[in-house]
C-alpha positions, 0 to 999 in steps of 0.5 A, spaced: 500 500 500 502 506 498 502 512 503 502 517 498 496 522 497 495 525 490 489 530 492 489 532 484 486 526 482 479 525 479 478 519 484 475 521 491 480 520 496 480 520 503 487 521 507 489 522 514 494 528 513 498 527 519 501 521 516 501 523 509 501 530 506 504 533 513 508 527 515 514 531 514 512 537 519 513 537 527 507 536 531 507 543 533 507 545 526 502 540 524 497 543 529 499 550 527 497 548 520 490 545 523 492 538 522 491 534 528 491 526 529 483 526 528 483 530 522 481 526 516 481 529 509 476 528 504 477 530 497 471 528 492 472 526 485 468 525 479 465 518 480 457 518 480 455 520 487 451 513 488 458 510 488 461 515 493 455 514 497 455 506 497 463 506 498 462 511 504 456 507 507 460 500 506 466 503 510 463 506 515 459 500 517 465 496 517 468 500 522 462 499 527 459 504 532 465 505 537 468 512 537 475 512 539 477 518 543 
């Protein structure tokens, strides 16, 4: 699996900026840029909305109802 994030892609992308696009920054720099450990970035692509909704529904249902603090 690749840890690279291509946010310029036409496909929908869900990334964890702290461990991908901003991993080279110190924790303090990440926080000052608004990047926290619990931040997830969604870059919506050009797929049909039904496909995007289905993918999100499937992914979220596989996680379960437990919230990690």
